[in-house]
N, C-alpha and C positions, 0 to 999 in steps of 0.2 A: 504494500499500499504506499509506504513511504517513498519507494523508488518511483512508483507511478506518479506521486505528487511532484517529486523532483523533476521527472521527465516532463510533466505538464507545465511546470513552472518554466523550465528551460525552453519549451516550445513557445510558450506565450512570450517570453523574453525575446526569443529570436524574431517572432513576428513583429513585436514592438520596435525592435532595432531596425528591421526591414522597413517598417512604416516611417520611422524617423529618417532613414536613409533616402526614402523617396520624397520626403517633404522638401519643398523648394521655398526659399525666402527671397529670391531675386539677387543674391549676393554675386553670382557669376555673370549677371547681366546677359550680354549677347555672346559670352565666351563659355557657354555651358558644356559643349563637347560631349553631349549624351550620345549613345550609340545611334547610328543611322537607323531610323525605324523601318525603312523599306529594306527588307532582308535581301532581296535580289540585288538591289543597288549596293548594299553594304558588301556583299560577297564580290561584286564587281570591283568595288574599291579595293578590297583586300587583295584581289588578284593583281591590281596595278601598283599597289604601294606596299612595300615590304621592309624597306630600310631607308635611312637617311644618311647621306654622305655630305659632309661639310669639311672643307680643307682649311678654312680660316680658323683662327683661334682667338679673335678679339672678343671682348665682353659682349658686344652686340651680336656676333655670330653665335656665341654660346647661348644667349637668351632666345635667339631664333630657333636653335636646335631644341632647347627646352620646351618652347611653345609648340613646335611641331610634334615632339614626343608626347607631350600632354594631350594635344588636340587630336592627333591621328590615332593614338592608342584609345582614347575615349570614343571617338567617332566610329572606329572600325571594330571596337570591342576585342582587339588583339594587340599585344605589345608591338609597337613600332619604335625602334631605337636607332641611335647613330651607330654605324659600323665602320670598320676600317675599309680602305679602298679594296674593291674586289674587281676581278676581271668581268664578271657578269654585270650587265647593266639592267637587266630585267627587274622591274619593281622597285627601282630606287628613285628617291627624290634627291636631286643634286642641287645644293644651294651654294652660292658664293659670288665672287666677283672675278673678272679676268686677272686682277692683281693678286688675289689670294688663293686662286684655284686653277692650277694648270689644266685640269679637266675642262673647266668652263672656257678658259683661254683658247683651248684647242678646238672649241666648237665654232669659232668664227663669228661670234655675236657682237663684236666690238662696234661695228657700224650701227647696228640697231640700238645698242646701249647708249652711244654718244648722244643721240637725240632725246634721251630720257632724263638727262641732267643728273644732279647729285642725289635725288630722292626717288626717282622713278625706277621701275623694274619691269622685267618680262617673265612670263610663265609660258614655257613652251613644252610640248610633248615631242620628244625626238626619239623615234623608234619606241622602245619600251621603257624609257625613263622620262621623268618630269624634271624640267630644269627651272629653277628659280634663280635668276641672275640679275645683277644690278651693277652700277659703277661704284657704289659704296656699300658698306655693311648695313647701314640703316635702310637702304633700299631693299636689301635682301630680307630684312626683318618685315618691312611692309609687304613685300611679295609673299612671304611665308603666311602672314595673316590672310592675305587674299586667297591663297591656296586653301587654307582652312575654311574660309567663308564659302568657297565653292562646294566643299563637302557638306558643310552645315546646311546649306540651302539646296542640297541634293542636285547639283549640276553635273552634267556628264564631263568626264575627264578625257575622252577621246578627242584627238585633233586639237588639243589646247594650243592656242596662239594668242596670248594676251599681252598687251603692253599698256602701261599706265604710268603717268607722272602728274604731279600736282599742278593745278591751275594757279594757286596762290602760294607765295613764299612763306608767309608767317601764318600759321594756323594755331591760334592761341586760345587757351581757356583762362578765364579770369575768375578767381575766388574773391568773395567779399568776406573773408575770415579775419577775425580780430584776435589780438594777443590773448584775451581772456577766453578764447575758444567759442564765443558767441559768433554766429554767422548772420550778417545782415542779409535779409531776404533769402535765408537758407531753407528753412522748413524741413530739414532732414536730420536733425540732431545737432550735436556740437561739431566744431571744426575737426577735420581729419588730423590736423597737426597737433600732436600732444607735446607741447613744448616742455612740460615737466619731465618727460622721460627721454627726450632727445638730448644728445645724440647717441646715448648708450643703447637704448632700446629702439630698434627699427621695426616698427609694427609691420607685419606682413601685408596689411592693407596698403601701405605705401607702394609696395611692388605691384600689387594688383591694380592699384590706381594707374600706375605707369603702363601696365599691360593694356588696360581698358583704353587709354588714350592712344597708345601706339597702334592699336588695332585699327584705328581710324586715320592714322597719319597725322594726328595732332602732334606738333613739334615744340610747343612752348606752354608753360603754365606760370601765371602770376599768382603767387600763393597767398597774398594778403589783400585786405580791403583797400579800395582807392581812397577812402577816408583813412589815410595811413597813419600808423603809429611809428614815430621816428626810431623807437628802440630797436626795431628789427635790423637796423644797420650797425648795431653795436657788436662787439666781439662776442658777448654772451649769446646773442641769437645767431650770429654768423656761423658759429661752430655747429649749431643745430641745423641751420639751413643748408650748410655744406653737406651734412649727412643725407638730406633729402636729395640734393643735386647728385650726389654719388649714386643714389638708387635710380634716379631718372635717366642718367647719362646713357647707359647701355640701350635704353629704349628710344634714343634720339630726341629726348625732351629737354629743352633748355629751361632753366629756372629764371624767372624775372621777379622783381620786387616793385610794389607800389611804394612811392616815396612821398614824404611830406615836404613841401617846398621850403618851409621854414626850419628845416632840420638844423642848419648851422646855429640858429638861435635856440632851438629846443635843447640842443646839447650844451648850451651855455658857452660856446666857443666864440661867438660873434654877436654883435648887437644889430646885425642886418642880414638879410638874405637877398640883397639887390644883385641880380645876375651880372651887372656890369661892374661890380666892385671886385677888384683883383683878389681881395682877401676871400671873398665868397667863392670865386673861381678856384682858388688854391684849396679851399676847404673841400669842395666837391671832387677835385682831382685826387686829393689824398684819400677821400672816402671811397672813390672808385677803385683806387689802387689796393686798398684794404679788402674790399669785397672780392676782387679778382685774386688776391692772395689766398683766399679761402676757396673760391669757386672759379677756376681758370677759364671755364666756358660760360660764365654768367651771361645771360642774354641782354640785360639792361633794365630800364625803368619804365613803369607805367605811371603817368602823372595826371592827377586831377587837380587843377590849379585854377584859382579865381572862379570857383564854382561852389555854390551852396555853403559858403563859409570857409571853404578850404583856402589856405593862403597861396599866393602866386605872385608873379612878377608885377602885376598891375598895382600891387600895394606899394611898389617902389617907383611908380611912374613908367614902368616898362611894359612891353607887349608880350604876347604869347611866343613870338618868334625869338625874342631876346631870351626868355626863360628857357625854352626848349633847346636853343642852340648852345647855350652855355653848358647844359648837361650833356648834350651830344658831343661837344668837344672833349669832355673829360672821359667819355666812353669810347671814343673812336680809336684810340691806340689799342684798345682791347677788343675791337670789333663789336662793341655793344651798340644797341639802339635805344631810342626814346619813343615810346608810344605816348603821344600827347593827346589826352581826351578833349574832344571838342564839345562836350556837354556843358554849355555855359548859358546863363540867362541872368538878368539883373532885375531888381525890384522896380526900377523906373522904366523898364522897357514897355512899349505900347502893346506889343504882341509877342508873347514868348516864342511863338513859331519862328520869328525872325532872328533870334539870338545868335545861334552859331554862325549862320551865313554872314550876318553883319559884322561879326568880330573877326572872322577868319578870311573872308575873301580879299580884303585889302592886303593880307599878308601872303597871298599866293606867290610862290617863288622865292620867299625870304627864309624858308626853313632849310637847315642843313640836310645833306643827303641821307644821314642816318636818323632822321626824325620822321615818324609816321603819324599823321593825324588819325586818331581812332574816333570815328563818327558813328553815332547811333543810327540805326536804319531809318528812323523817322525823326521829325523835327522836335517832338515833345519828350516822350519818356516811355519807350517800350509798351505803348498802348496796344490793345488787341488788334486794332487796324489803324495804321498811319500811312499817309503818303510817304514816298521815299524822301529823305532829307534833301532839300535843294542844294545843300553844300556839297553833296556827293557828285553833283553834275556841274559844279562851278570851278573846281580847282584843276588847273591845267599843268601847273608846275610844282605840285606838292604831292608827296607820297601819302596815300590814303589806305585805310582799312575800315571795314564796316564792323560795328559792334551790335550783336544781337543778344537776346536774353533767353536762356534755357530755363532757369529757375522762374517759377510762375508768380512773380510779384503781382502782376495784374490779371492773372488767369486762375485765381482760386487757390494759390499756394500748392500744397501737396494734397489738397482735398479734391481737386477737379481734374478730369481727364481732358487734356487739351494739347494734342500733338502739334508741335510748332513747325514741322516740316513745310506745310503749305504757306505759312507766314514767311519763312526764309525764301522759299521759291518765289513767292509773289514779289518780294523785294528784288531778288536777283534778276527776275525777268522783266521788271519795269523798264521800259524804254524812255529815257529822259529826253530823247529827241534833241540831242546837242548838235547844233549845226546841220541838222537834217541827216545825220549819219547813223549807222548801227551803233547805238549807244545804250544798250541795255546796261543795267548796273553791273551785271556780271562781267561784261566787256570792259567797263570802266575800271572795276576793281582789279582786273587782271593786268592792267597797264597797257593793254593793246591799243586802247582808244587814244591815249595821250602820248604815244610813242614819239611823235614829232616834237613835243614840247618838254617831255620828261624822260631823259635818258636813264637807262638802268633803274627803272622804277622798283621800289620796294612795295610789295603787295601783300594783302592779307585779310583775314577775318578773325574776329574775336567773339567769344561767347561767354556771358556770365553764367556760370554753372553753380550747382548747389550741393555737391556731395558732402555728406556728413557721416556721423556715426551710426545712423540707421543702417540695419543690416543690408537693405537693398540700395543703399547709397543715396537715393533721391527722394525718399518718402513715398510718393505715388509711383507705382511700378512703371507707369507710362511716361513719366518724366524722363526716364532712361531713353525713350525713343527720340526725344528732342535733342538730347546730347548726341545720340548716334547720328541723327539727321544733320546736325551742325558739322560734325566731323567729316561725314561723307560729302557734303556740299562744299565744304572748305577745300577738300581735296579735288573735287570735280564739280565746278559750279553749273555744269550742264545737267547734272542728275535731277530727276524729278521726285517729288515727295511721295508719290504713289509707289514707285519702284523701291524707294528706300523703306517705306513702311512695311512692304511685303518682305523685304530682306530682313528687317529687324524682327518681325513676327516669327519668321522661320527659324532664326537663330535663337531667339529668346523663349519661344513657346513650342511651336509645332510646325511641321511641314504639311499637315493635313489640310487639303483644300476646303473641307467643310468648316474648318476653323479660320483659315486665312481670309476667305471672302467676306464673312460678316464682320470680323474684327477689323480688317483693313477699312471697311466701310465706316465703322465707328471712328477710327482714327482720322480718316480724311474729312469727316463731317465735324469733328470735335472742335476745331478752331473756329469754324464759322458759327457753330452753336454758341460758343463762348462770346463771340462778338454780338450775336443777335440778342441774347438775354442780358447783355451789359450795355453795349453802346453801338446800336446799329446806325446805318446811313451816315456815318461820319461824326457821330457824337463821340465825345472823349472825356476822360478824366472825371467820371461821375462817382468816384470812390470815396468811402469814408477816409478821412485824413489820418496819417500816421501808419495805420496798418495796411491800407490799400486793398482791403478785402471785400467789405460789404458795400451796398449801394448807399449813396448820400448825395443825390443830384441837387438837393436844396442847400448845400453848404455855401454860406455867404459871409461867414464871420471870422475868417482867418486873417492874420495880420497882413498878408500880401495878397493882392488881387489874384495873382496866378496860382495861388494855393486853393482857390475856391472853385467849386464845380460850376457855379453860375457864370464865372468868367469864360468858361469854354463853351457852354451850350447856348447862352444868351437868349434863353426862352422868354418870350413876351407875348402880349396879346396878338401882335402882328405876325408872329412866326418864331422860328428857332434856327440856330446855326450861327457860326462866326463868319462875318463878311471879311474875306481876305482878298477881294477884288480891288480894282482901282478906286472904288468908292468907299472901301473899308481900310484895312491896315496895309493893303497892297503887297502882302507877303507873296502873292502869286507872281510878282515881278522877279522874284528870286529864281524862278525856274527858267530853263531855256524857252525861247519865245513860242515854239510850237506846242510845247506841253502846257505852258501858261495859258495859251489861247484855248486849248481843249478844256482845261480845268475852269476857266473863267466863264464858260458858256453853260448855262443850266441845261441846255439840250445835249451837250456832249460830255459833261463831267460824269465819270462813273457814279452811279447812285450810291454805291457804298462809301464814296468819299464826299458826297454832296455837301453835308453839313460841316465838313472841315473848311470849305471855301465860300459857302453862301449862307446868308440868312434868308430862309425860305418861308413863304406864307403857309399857314397850316392847311389851306385848301388847294395848294399847288398839286396839279395832276401829275402823277408818277406814271412810269411806263406800264405798270400793271393795270392802270385805269383807276386805281384808288387815289384818294387824296393823300398828301404827306402825312396827316394825322392818322389816317387809316393804315397807311403803310407802316408807320412807326409802331403802332399797336400790333399789327400783324407780325412784324419782325420780333418783337418781344415775346409774343406767344409762340411763334415758331421756334425760338430758341429753347423754350421749355419743352416743347413737343419733341425737338431733336434729342434732348437729354433723355426723355422718356423712351424714345425709340432706341437709343443707345442701351438703356437698361434692359429692355426686352431682348435685344439682340445678344447682349452679354449673358443673360439668363439662359438663352437657348444653347450656349456652347458648354454648359455644365457637363463635366465628365470627360471633356476633350483635353483638358490640361490639368495640372496638379490642383488639388482641392484648396491648398493654402492661398495661392495667388488668385485663384478664382474668387474665393470668399472675400479677400481683401479688396479687390476691384469692385465686386458687387456692393459691398458696404459703402465704399467711397462714391459710387454712382448714386446711391440713395442720398448721401450727403449733398452731392452736386445737384440732384433734382430738387431737394428742399431749398437750397440756396438760390437756384435758378428761379424758382417761384418767387422768392423774396425779392430778387433783383427785378423781375418782371413787374410785380405788383407795386413795388416802391416807385419805380420809374414811370410806369403808366399812370399811376394815381397822381404823382407829382406833376407830370407834364399836362395831365388833364386839368389839374387845378389852375393851370395858366392858360391853356387853350380854351377851357370851358366847354369842350366838345365831349360827346358821350362815347363810352367804349361801345363799339358795335355789338349788337345783341348776340352774335354768333359765338362770342368768346366767353369763357367762364369768368365769373366776376371775382375780383379779389376777396379773400376771406375777411380782411380787416380794412379799416379806413386808413388814410394817409398818416394821421397822427400816431397810429399804432406803429407804423414802419419807421417813423421818425424816432419814436421811443426806442425801438430796437437798435437803431444806429447809435443812440446815446448810451445804451446799457449793455449791448452785446459787443464783446471785444474778442477778436481772434488774435492771440498774442503773437507778436514778432519780437523775439528777445532783444533785438536792437532798438525797438521802439516800445518800451514799456508804457502801459496806460498812464496818461497824464503828462508824458514827456512832450516837449515841443517837436514839431514835425521836422524830419530830416529827409529831404528828397534824395533820389539817386539819379 
């Protein structure tokens, strides 16, 4: 009897362990490497891949081999390891460069490789072996991840002939992490960087973080908040930061720091930070030399200056070029760069939309060659939908990179599903119509458009990401997809969000078509749903202040005009929207003439941008045949209905993926539906109170009156640790 009890106990324990082993928490993100579910295809892969040959011995080649061993062994469900050179080529994956691999050098690939640059790669099937070759070891690493991606998404390996190289030079992620480990706009736990245990303890998450980024070709990370703490440049922290740089280096990732412009004063060394003062120049030169003594391949600085209370050169009567160039000179001997943020606006400005353009276009051509202006995709602040910033179409002689946001500051934090791929694609495919030429934003960012005026342009994209100590890195499982989309589009700006969504789903969840089709539909609709129940038709910035989470379109009592929702929507008896035409702020004049003409005409402006540029009468006829008021109401209700459809479609895939992530997303969709209804009812009732028009009878009536929703905005607070309740508002 006792033996039977022990046996039963062991059996139950074994089953429980198996259950725990099957549980998924999202930690592996898109690098899951689960066995290929299609058994026939898995056997086909097994027949084609049996060993890894790598002749180089650099740290980067070693991590490429480790990733291939990990990935191939998991996907094929049989060990695939590195072996010594063998005469037989059948079933081997050969990786390397012509410089470190005589076998690859003998294949005559040099001409093809030259065209791929320092980071590009090729994957070729030659007879019975797969070749992953590049000019550099980091290119080999990127190619290795691409090969694994083919298997993860169940692509055929016969007749492989792939070449790939990045569109943009700098593909950088930005953290808004603080020294106290709170993450501004993070929503996924504390900061990854445990300053108390570095440099002695190198958390394995740091390596996994590097793997995640390298798998997308991301080659830079700014590890701290742009509202920067000067202490990070001290010896105490540089020892810790150098340990992170050592971990990132084999993965091709350079480390950058956000800096505080007043650091010479903060350290007590000087009484000024004037960039034209020789003492300040010497201070920054010595500080750069110190940083490079710890981190020889340090990437450079990200700077938020003269913005939202952050110090900058204007405090000393200088301009942005003066400030950026001084720093650039101190970094140039070390091959470092300055990313200078163009997110600026001032209390006395008539239209915040105009801020960046008005400050930076007079400085075009005055920045040093190792300065890159980092410009937000839109002119305001990462809103659910913005027109492309006119600054991106105006600079002909200045290096530029676009900054987008993955962390969902204005998209429901980690509570809402809002795949950002369509937003990134929308921006990149916008044609700014500069001089009547092919001037999509992607074309401008790549440097191709300004070749005649800007030689050897430095190009790039940056994304504000939010990984924290949450096991799944991002809080909401689907925020991972936006990180993935950024990396893939930064590597290749021609990729579309549909294909990227499918790729991510296959790698992260399942290759089953019955799962892919409905969930991809959810993803591709999610951004538009978020726009519809928050700020349709070009409305913007209707959020409660400080947290940026709930609706508060009635906000009118903040200290600065442009911190108030009423500043943006301008709703009144005669209509709604911000007039930026020639009879208003004339911000439209900042765009190239052809685009300005399109946006200025109510008949040709895209309706989803209409209220960005026009103050429109409530009874204006829309393309649908409805009045503006009726269209606005319909959009708000459509947004809620879209979320409800997302819920139903998600419910239908139960059993097709692991129960843990299914349940997590299901619960979050319920939260999202509740909050979408609150957004809809708050905004519709508020705008109704101004238009005095009825909600059409076909729509369900709000459960409460307007005062109830105003009360919610006063008493309900979704905490952002950087903005505790009662603190003054700090914008990003």
